[in-house]
C-alpha positions in Angstrom: 8.9 29.1 -3.5 6.0 28.1 -1.2 5.2 25.1 -3.5 8.8 23.9 -3.1 8.7 24.2 0.6 5.3 22.4 0.8 6.7 19.6 -1.4 9.9 19.2 0.7 7.9 19.3 3.9 5.6 16.6 2.7 8.4 14.2 1.8 8.9 12.7 5.3 5.2 12.6 5.9 4.7 10.8 2.6 7.5 8.3 3.5 5.9 7.5 6.9 2.5 7.1 5.2 4.0 4.8 2.6 5.5 2.6 5.4 2.1 2.5 7.1 0.3 1.7 3.9 2.6 -1.3 3.3 1.9 -2.6 6.8 -1.8 -2.2 6.4 -1.8 -3.7 2.9 0.2 -6.7 4.1 -2.3 -7.4 6.9 -5.3 -7.0 4.6 -3.7 -9.4 2.1 -3.0 -12.0 4.7 -6.6 -11.9 5.9 -8.1 -12.1 2.4 -5.7 -14.9 1.4 -6.9 -16.9 4.4 -10.5 -16.5 3.3 -10.0 -16.9 -0.4 -7.6 -19.9 -0.3 -8.3 -21.4 3.0 -4.6 -21.3 3.8 -2.7 -19.3 6.4 0.3 -18.7 4.3 0.3 -17.2 0.8 2.7 -18.9 -1.6 6.1 -17.5 -2.4 7.2 -17.3 -6.1 9.8 -20.0 -5.4 7.5 -22.3 -3.5 8.0 -25.6 -5.4 4.9 -27.2 -4.1 2.5 -24.5 -5.4 1.3 -24.2 -9.0 1.7 -21.3 -11.4 -2.0 -20.3 -11.0 -1.8 -20.0 -7.3 1.4 -18.1 -7.3 0.2 -15.6 -9.9 -3.2 -15.2 -8.2 -1.5 -14.4 -4.9 0.8 -11.9 -6.5 -2.0 -10.2 -8.4 -4.2 -10.0 -5.3 -1.3 -8.7 -3.2 -0.4 -6.1 -5.8 -3.9 -4.9 -6.2 -4.4 -4.5 -2.5 -1.1 -2.6 -2.1 -2.0 -0.2 -4.9 -5.4 0.6 -3.6 -4.2 1.1 0.0 -1.3 3.2 -1.1 -3.4 5.4 -3.3 -6.0 5.9 -0.5 -3.3 6.7 2.1 -1.4 9.1 -0.3 -4.6 10.9 -1.2 -5.7 11.1 2.4 -2.3 12.4 3.4 -2.3 15.1 0.7 -5.8 16.1 1.7 -4.7 16.4 5.4 -1.7 18.5 4.5 -4.0 20.8 2.4 -6.3 21.2 5.4 -3.4 22.0 7.7 -1.4 24.3 5.4 -3.9 25.5 2.8 -1.7 24.1 0.0 -1.7 20.8 -1.9 1.7 19.0 -1.6 2.3 18.5 -5.3 
């Protein structure tokens, strides 16, 4: 029963952390794209003036950054919940 309560209690925390992770990942991606491509704006998939290589490179970089930031935030959030409650929010 305690495991279920812990999991339910963590849901809103996890959602807020996910939103924060998305914001942080977006900011990191924008800064890295400026450095890597020398361009202020990353290409959109439907940007006619950009080539396949640039579009796919931007998407891969953005995806990798998001995955790493989300994993770090999720792990940190779960660790914090364990410290506060004594239980891992599985």
